[in-house]
C-alpha positions, 0 to 999 in steps of 0.5 A, spaced: 187 215 192 180 215 193 181 207 194 177 206 201 183 204 206 178 202 212 171 204 215 171 208 221 164 207 224 159 207 218 163 212 214 169 209 209 176 212 210 180 213 203 187 213 203 188 221 201 183 222 207 188 218 212 194 221 209 191 228 210 189 226 217 196 223 218 199 229 216 195 234 220 196 229 226 204 229 225 203 237 224 200 237 230 205 233 234 210 237 231 207 244 233 206 241 240 213 239 240 215 246 238 211 249 243 213 245 248 220 246 246 219 254 246 216 253 253 221 249 256 226 254 253 222 260 256 222 256 262 229 254 262 231 262 261 226 264 266 229 259 271 236 261 269 234 268 270 231 266 277 237 262 278 242 268 276 238 272 281 238 266 286 245 266 285 246 274 286 242 273 292 246 267 295 252 271 293 249 277 297 247 272 303 254 269 302 257 276 303 253 278 308 254 271 312 262 272 311 261 279 314 257 277 319 262 271 320 268 276 321 264 280 326 262 274 329 269 271 329 271 278 332 266 278 337 268 271 339 275 273 340 273 278 344 268 274 348 274 269 348 279 274 351 273 276 356 272 269 358 279 268 359 280 274 363 274 272 367 276 265 368 282 267 370 279 272 375 274 266 377 279 261 378 283 266 382 277 267 386 275 260 387 283 258 389 282 264 394 276 261 397 278 254 397 284 256 400 280 260 405 275 255 406 281 250 407 284 254 412 277 255 416 276 248 415 282 246 418 281 251 424 274 248 424 277 241 424 282 242 429 276 246 434 272 240 432 277 235 434 279 239 440 272 239 442 271 232 441 277 230 445 274 234 451 267 231 450 271 224 450 275 226 456 268 229 460 265 222 457 270 218 460 270 222 467 262 221 467 263 214 466 268 214 471 263 217 476 258 213 473 262 207 475 264 209 482 256 211 483 255 204 480 260 201 485 257 205 491 250 203 489 253 195 489 256 197 496 249 200 498 245 194 495 250 189 499 249 194 505 241 194 504 241 186 503 245 186 510 240 191 513 234 187 511 238 180 513 239 184 520 231 187 520 229 180 518 232 177 525 229 179 531 235 179 535 239 182 530 234 187 529 234 189 536 241 189 536 241 194 530 236 199 534 239 199 540 246 200 536 243 206 533 240 208 540 246 207 544 250 211 538 245 217 539 246 217 547 253 216 547 254 222 542 250 227 547 251 225 554 257 224 558 259 216 561 256 218 568 249 220 565 247 213 562 247 206 563 245 200 558 242 194 560 241 196 567 237 191 572 231 194 575 228 192 582 223 187 578 228 184 574 227 187 568 232 190 564 231 196 559 235 198 553 238 204 556 237 208 563 238 216 563 240 218 569 237 225 571 240 230 576 238 232 583 237 224 585 231 224 580 229 217 578 232 215 571 229 215 564 228 208 561 228 207 554 226 201 550 229 200 543 225 193 541 220 196 536 215 190 533 218 190 526 215 184 524 208 186 523 210 193 520 214 189 515 207 185 513 204 192 512 209 193 507 208 186 504 201 186 503 198 185 496 191 186 497 186 190 501 184 184 505 192 182 507 193 189 509 187 189 514 189 183 517 196 186 517 194 192 520 190 188 525 196 184 527 200 190 528 195 194 532 195 187 537 203 187 537 204 194 538 199 195 544 202 189 547 209 192 547 206 198 550 203 195 555 210 191 557 214 197 557 209 200 562 209 194 566 216 193 566 219 200 566 215 205 569 216 203 577 214 209 581 220 212 585 225 208 581 224 210 574 221 216 571 213 216 570 214 216 562 218 212 558 221 212 551 220 207 545 225 208 540 223 207 533 230 206 529 227 209 522 224 216 521 219 213 515 216 208 520 215 214 525 212 218 520 207 212 518 205 211 525 203 218 526 200 218 519 196 212 519 196 209 526 194 215 530 190 211 535 196 207 537 200 214 538 194 216 543 194 209 546 202 210 548 201 217 550 195 215 555 200 209 557 206 215 558 210 212 553 213 217 548 215 214 541 221 217 539 225 217 532 232 218 532 231 226 531 226 226 536 231 222 541 237 227 539 233 233 541 230 230 547 237 228 549 239 235 548 234 237 553 236 233 558 243 235 557 241 242 558 238 240 564 244 236 567 248 242 565 244 247 569 244 242 575 251 242 575 251 249 575 247 250 581 251 245 584 257 249 583 254 256 584 257 256 591 264 255 588 262 260 583 260 265 588 267 264 592 271 264 586 267 271 584 269 274 592 276 271 591 276 275 584 273 281 587 279 281 592 284 280 587 281 286 583 282 290 590 289 288 591 290 290 584 287 297 584 291 298 590 298 296 587 296 300 581 295 306 585 302 305 589 305 303 582 302 310 580 305 314 586 312 310 584 311 312 577 310 320 579 316 320 584 320 317 578 318 322 574 320 327 579 327 324 580 327 324 572 326 331 572 331 333 577 336 329 574 335 332 567 335 339 571 342 337 573 344 334 567 342 341 563 347 345 569 352 340 568 352 341 560 352 349 561 358 348 566 362 344 560 360 349 555 363 355 559 369 351 561 370 350 553 369 357 552 375 359 557 381 361 553 387 357 557 394 359 555 400 356 558 400 354 565 403 360 569 403 362 576 397 367 575 393 361 571 393 356 577 387 355 581 387 361 586 391 365 583 389 372 579 383 373 575 382 366 572 383 363 579 377 368 582 373 366 576 374 359 577 372 360 585 366 364 583 364 358 578 365 353 584 361 357 589 355 357 584 355 350 584 
């Protein structure tokens, strides 16, 4: 047993020592296993106790959860019922609102449709008006083109101005108060001669306005062209004024003033605004520049003068007629007086007739009041009291 089994370090280890060491080691292992088993058992018991407690707690929680679930189920049912009733109310309200909105939408759509149709109708009417206006504008454009063509031609332009002047003269004066294209002693032929009253010389009117130079003013593209056009217009206009003065102002044969007719108000306004020197020159030459409106006013003045002259010429006839009218009024007054006397006599005769008829009525009533019986000798006229009464009545008559 003391036999050396192995050497551990510098110390020899015998079999006994090795056996004791092995036994101690085994005992330690067994004790460790026992302690471990005991600890495991205690841990298992503790875990089982904890598990039991946990199970109890879980059972309590489960019971509480079941209770809560029951309460939750009741609440859910209540909420479901409430939600169901509210949903039905909401659906009913939504349906009612949808119906109302549908009705309003239908009315709105109908109103919108009506307004749309009305708007379309108005649009069609306006389009028709625009179409008519466009046709009118087209016609006016054509007429303006024709007018431009007329104004661009000197002969047709003169005819146009003379036509306007003749229309104004013919509308204002009688046929005996004017003459067109009459020949004067010098061979000149004014466009119109207006005859004045009391043997006064006629008034000459010229309608040949120099429009070519005036059109150059409007067509000027630069200041230099404008100056040239103004100079040309002044020369032409001055020459035309001189021609009117020399040809139409004949002492003793025509008035000492002549009219130059301008066929446009705008041209007349531009003359007075930009060519005051030409207006003054025309006045010094006793040539009056007139627009259509001024010509109408002048002709109206002449017409009033002619009317006054005719009234003065007919004054003696008017006085004679007034005398005749006075005589007629005197005779009428006499005849009315006679008629009044006749009426008075007729009223007197009527009063007498009324008196006679009243008496006749009284006699008739008296006769009605008589009691007439059988006709006897006593009741005959002239016999008895009745006859006497009748005689008395006859005597009263």
